[in-house]
N, C-alpha and C positions, 0 to 999 in steps of 0.2 A: 504494500500500500504506500502511496506517495505521502511523504511527511512534510510538514512545514519547514523542518530543518533542511531537507533536501531541496525544496523549492527555493528557499532563501539562498542557499549556496549557489545553485545554478543561476538564479536570477541576478545575484550580485556579480558573479563572474561574467555573465553574458552582457549585462548593462555596462560594466566597466570596460570590457573589450570592445563592445559596439560603439559606445560614446567616445571612448579613448581613441579608437582608430580614426574617428571622424574629426573630433575636436582637438586632440592632442597630437596625433601623428599626421593627420591630413594636411595641416598647414605647411609641413616640412616636405611634402612630396615634390614641389618644384625644385628644391635643393638637389634632388637626385640628378637633374639635368645639368646643374652647374658644377657640382663637385660630389661625385658618388662617395668618396672617402669621408667627407665631412657629414654627408647625409647618413652614412652608416654609423659614424661616431655618435651623432646626436640621437638617432632613433633607437640605437641599442640601449641607451641610458633611459629613454622614455619607456620602452618596453619593459625594462628591468623593474621600473616602479610598479608596473601592473603584476609582475611575477611574484611580488611580495604579498599580493592580496590573497591568493589561495593559501599561502603559508599562514597568514594572520587568521583567516577564517577557520582553518583546520585546527590550529593550536589554541587560539583565544576563544573562539566561539564554540567549537565542538570538542575541545579538550584532548586532541591527539598528542601523544607523547612521542618524541623523536629520540632514538638512541643511535649514536654513531661510534663505531669501533674501528680498529685497524690503523692504517697509515694516515688517513686524512688527506688534505690538500695543502700544497704550498700556494698561498694566495697569488692569483694573477698568472699562474703558469699556463702554458698552452698544452692542451691534452686532448686525447680521445678517451671518452668515457664509454666503457662497455658494461652492460648490466643485464641480468636476467630479467625476463619479461613475465613476471608473475600475474599481473593484472593489466587491463587496458589503460590504467591510470598511473602506472609507475613513473612515467615521465613527469607528471605534475607533482607527485610526492617527493621526487628528487630535489625539488626546489627548497624543501625544508632543510635538506642537508647542505646544499650549495649556499644558502643564505648565511650559514654559519662559517663555512670553510672556504668559500671562494667568493666570486663576484658574479651575480646573476646576469650582468650585461654580457658576459663572455659566452654564455651557453647558446649553442645552436642544437637543433634536434633534427634527426632524419625521421620524416613522417610520410605516411601514404598520401599521394597527390590529391585524393578526393577531399581531404580536409581543408585545402586552400580555398574552396568555394563556400565554406561555412561563414555566414555573416558574422562580423565582429572578430571571433577567434581566428578564422582563416585569413581575414584581411591583415590583422596584426601580425600573424606568422609570416605572411608574405613580406611585409615591411621589415620584419626582423631578419629576413633572409634565411629562414629555416630551409632545409634541403628536402624537397618533396620528391618522392620516388614512386615508381609504378610497380616495384617488386619484380621487375624483369630486367636482368642485368644488361641485356643488349640495349634497352632503352635508357637505363639509368647511368651507364658508365660515362657517357659524354657529359651529362649534366653534373655528375659528381666532379669530374675533371674540371669543368668550367667554374663551378662554385669554389672548389678548393684552391684553384689557381688564383681566383679573385681575392680570396682572403690572404693568400700569400703575397700577392702583388701590393695590396694596400697596407700590408704589415699590421693587420688587425688581429690581435690574439683571440683565439677562440677555444672553447671547450665543447667538442662535438660529441653529443650523446647518440650512440647507435645501439640497437638491439640485435645482435647477431642471430638470435633465434628467429627473428622475422615476425613473430606474432606472440601473443600471450599464451600462457599455459592453461589449456582446457582439456576436457576428455578427448575431443576430436583431434586437437593438435598433438596431444600426447600419443594418440594412436598412430598418427602419421610419422611422428618421430620414432616410435618403436619399429615401424615398418622400415624406415631408413636404417635403423640400427641393425635389424635382421639382415637386410640386403647387403650391408657393408661389414657385417660381422663385428659390430660394436656393442658396447655395453648399453643396456636399456636404462634410461633415467626415470626416476619418479618425481623429482622436484625441479628439473629443468628440461628444456628441449635441446636436441643436438644443434649446435650453432652452424650458421652458414658463414663461411670464412672468406668468400671471394671479395665481398664489399669491404670487409674489415682490412684485409691485406692491401687492397688498392688504396684505401684512405690513408693508412699508416705510411705506405711508401710515398704517396703524393705529398703528404705534409712533411715528411722527412726531406724529400727533394727540395721542397720550398723553404726549408729551414724554419718551419712554423710548428714544431712539435717538441715538447719538453718531456712528456711522460704519457704513459697509459694508466688510466685509473680504472681498475677492475672492481666494480661495485656489486655486491650481493645484497638484494633487498628481501626482507621477510616480514610477515605480519603474524605475530604470535597469537592473536585472539580472533579477530574477524578479518576476512579478506574481501574487500569490495571489488569484485571481479570486473564489473562494467559500470557505465554511467547510470544505468538503471538502479544499481545498488545505492549509489550516492543520492539519487532522486528519492529513494525510499528511506533515506536517513541513515543508511548503514555506513558510517564513517569508521576508518581504522582507529582503534583505541591506542595502538602503538605501531610505529614504523621503525624497523631496525635496518641500518645500513652498515655493511662491513666493507671498508675501503682498502684495497691493495694497490699501492703505487709502484709502478715500474718505470724508472728513468729510461729515456729513449736509447741511451748508449748500452743498456742491458738487453735490448730486444734483439732477436735473430735478424740477420741481414737478408736472407733469401725469403722469397714468398712461401716456399714449401715449409721451411722451418717456422715461419710466422704462423702459418695455418695450424701446424702441430702445436705451437705455443698457445694459440687461442683454444684449441680443443682441450689442452691440458688444464686451462683455467676453468673450463666447464666441468671437467671431472672433479676439480677441487670444489666448485660450487655445489655439485651434487652431494659430496661428502659433508660439506659445511652445513648445508640445509637439512640434511638427514639428521645430523646431531641437533640442529636447532629445533626442528619440529617434533622429533621423537624423544628428545631428552631434556635439553636445557632451556629452550625458549629464549636463548640469547646466544650471541656469537662468541664471546669470551668472558672469562670470569671477572676481568677488571672493568669491563664496560667503558673503557676509556680509549680515546684515540691517542696514538703516539705523537701526532703532530697537533699542537693546540689550534683551536679555531681562530680565525683572523678577527672575529668579533666576540666581545664578551657577551654573556647571557643578558646582561643589563641592556647592552646596545641592541641585541636582537629583539628583546621585548619592546624597546622604544621604537624600533623600525616597524614591528608588527602593529603596535598601537597607532603609530602615525599613518601606516598604510590603510588600516581599517577606517580611521577618521577621514583621511583624505579622499579615498574612493567613495565612501558613503556621501560625503559632502559634495564631491564632484558630480556624482550621479544625480543627486537631488537638484543641484544648481543647474545642470544642463537641462533637466526636465522642466524646471521652472522657466528657463530662458526659451525653450521650445514652445511652451504654452503662451508666453507673453509676446514674443517677437516673430513676425512672419519672416524677416530676413534670416533668422536662425533656422527656421524650418526649411527655407529655400536652400540654405547652405547644406543642411543635412541631406536633403533630397539630391542635390548636385553631387555630393560626395558618394552617396549610395550608387548613383548612376555611374560615376567614375570607377568605383571598385568593381561593379558588375561588368561594365564594358571592357575595362582593361583585362579582366580575366578571360572574357570571351575572345577578344581580338589578339591579345599578346600572351596569354597563358599565365600571367601572374606578375606582380610588381618586382619580384626578385629577378625575373628574366629581363625586364626593362632596365633594372639596375645594372645587370651584366652588360647589356648592350651599350649603356651610357659609358661604362668603364672601358669597354673595347674601343669606343669612339675616341675617348680622350687619350687612351694609350696609343692608338694609331696616330692621332694628331701630334702627340708629343714625339713619337718616333720620327715622323716626317720632319718636324722642326729640328730635331737633333741631326738628322741627315743633311738638312740644308746648311746647318752651322758647320758641319764637317767639310762640306763642299766649299 
């Protein structure tokens, strides 16, 4: 049954993303055509303010507890984050961890391409330059290459979250994973799915070549009490009571050099996850006895609490203020309608704002190369 808690959570996130895309991010869209790198710098920080809202709602309003063990993060470092995909919402829960140990503005996520058309959420993710994929390597390879090269070119640090399993753990996906294991004479897993390593190795190699990678963060996520598998569970008010993250950090100079060895390295990490999660769910319900990270968080708990309170206050006030302005002024309503049309049309004609951003970057790069050639002549 749908609960008021779930309705409030979804409504607050949707209104924040919808109105934020239009009134906070929309005015900066023209900057993309003037300076893609400055556009990226500014919009990343605006998007990061919204990413604190789900954290604030989960912890302050619904009482979720976050436990982080293992290595933690070195603040600001460039990394690829690989994580088991226990539920369809793991990517959002990870923000609770990154708020404490890293900077939310650095995070990018690999997501299925259909999400970019979702009003509000999808528009903001396009502006944030998340990497949208079709889950077909032949179609995704060139897009991965273009996006990763862009981040390397503008020297923008990023922490790219990918789910090598490709999908969340359900009875159906586990059955497919078991068939894969039987076919390839591999161990069957109970708590994870067998990872797909092609995209992972390509991303790591590309970022290494572009000198834009410091480490791999291998994160294992677990839910000791209740597991909100889908958005429907959240709408029904089934929020996680505890979210546990175990972080293993691998500096880039410790990684294997060849793709084959890197594939085996990723598969070994998933064997470790299976063992770690088996102990977690069948015995201890936590990842290690100390329950402490070996790397201290970059923010104190007091600062984290202040950020969460400020986020809840700001986004509640912002939503109310924008709704009042829409009610009072026709020019605001016309602006909203115009921006909605812009977001819909650019998606239909060009395939997404992140693709337009890439095109702008190529244009300026080409123009700069031509100017440099003329100077040499």
